[in-house]
C-alpha positions as CSV (number, residue, x, y, z in Angstrom):
1,X,-0.9,13.6,-5.1
2,X,1.9,12.9,-7.5
3,X,0.7,12.1,-11.0
4,X,2.7,10.8,-14.0
5,X,1.6,11.5,-17.5
6,X,3.3,9.0,-19.7
7,X,3.3,9.6,-23.4
8,X,4.8,11.3,-26.4
9,X,2.5,14.2,-27.1
10,X,3.0,17.5,-25.1
11,X,-0.6,18.6,-25.8
12,X,-2.0,16.5,-23.0
13,X,0.6,17.8,-20.6
14,X,-0.4,21.4,-21.3
15,X,-4.1,20.7,-20.7
16,X,-3.6,18.8,-17.5
17,X,-1.1,21.3,-16.2
18,X,-3.7,24.1,-16.6
19,X,-6.4,22.0,-14.9
20,X,-4.1,21.2,-12.0
21,X,-2.3,24.6,-11.7
22,X,-4.3,25.7,-8.6
23,X,-4.4,22.3,-6.9
24,X,-2.0,20.6,-4.6
25,X,-1.3,17.9,-7.2
26,X,2.1,17.5,-8.8
27,X,2.3,16.5,-12.5
28,X,5.3,14.9,-14.2
29,X,5.7,14.0,-17.8
30,X,7.8,11.1,-19.1
31,X,8.4,9.7,-22.6
32,X,9.6,6.4,-23.9
33,X,13.2,7.7,-23.9
34,X,12.9,8.9,-20.3
35,X,11.3,5.8,-18.9
36,X,11.6,2.6,-21.1
37,X,11.0,0.5,-18.0
38,X,8.1,1.4,-15.6
39,X,9.3,3.1,-12.4
40,X,6.3,4.3,-10.5
41,X,7.5,4.4,-6.9
42,X,7.1,8.2,-6.4
43,X,3.6,8.3,-8.1
44,X,0.1,7.9,-6.8
45,X,-1.4,7.7,-10.2
46,X,-0.4,7.2,-13.8
47,X,-2.2,8.6,-16.8
48,X,-1.2,7.1,-20.2
49,X,-1.5,9.2,-23.3
50,X,-2.6,6.5,-25.8
51,X,-2.2,8.9,-28.8
52,X,0.4,6.9,-30.7
53,X,0.6,6.0,-34.3
54,X,1.5,2.7,-35.8
55,X,1.0,-0.9,-34.5
56,X,4.6,-1.1,-33.1
57,X,4.1,1.9,-30.8
58,X,0.7,0.6,-29.7
59,X,2.0,-2.8,-28.9
60,X,4.9,-1.2,-27.0
61,X,2.5,1.0,-25.1
62,X,0.3,-2.0,-24.1
63,X,3.4,-3.9,-23.0
64,X,4.5,-0.9,-20.8
65,X,1.1,-0.7,-19.2
66,X,1.0,-4.4,-18.5
67,X,4.4,-4.3,-17.0
68,X,3.6,-1.2,-14.9
69,X,0.4,-2.9,-13.5
70,X,2.3,-6.0,-12.7
71,X,5.1,-4.2,-10.9
72,X,2.9,-1.7,-9.1
73,X,-0.5,-3.2,-8.6
74,X,-1.5,-0.5,-6.1
75,X,-0.9,2.4,-8.5
76,X,-3.9,3.2,-10.6
77,X,-3.1,3.4,-14.4
78,X,-5.6,5.2,-16.6
79,X,-5.3,5.4,-20.4
């Protein structure tokens, strides 16, 4: 399973990497700069790190999630 962790903080990436290190899952990490528009074609699941500060970033994150769900309705998105 290909999993995308989308967010700014690397702490979540370290934790999930340790959890998945002996599994067959593949974990990628993307930030706003890497992926301003959702492209989820290669992924089976998206995990969104909702640890953002400020109303502007929260609104941007919600917009990204809405757009991702609209473009890729079959890809589960968890926050």
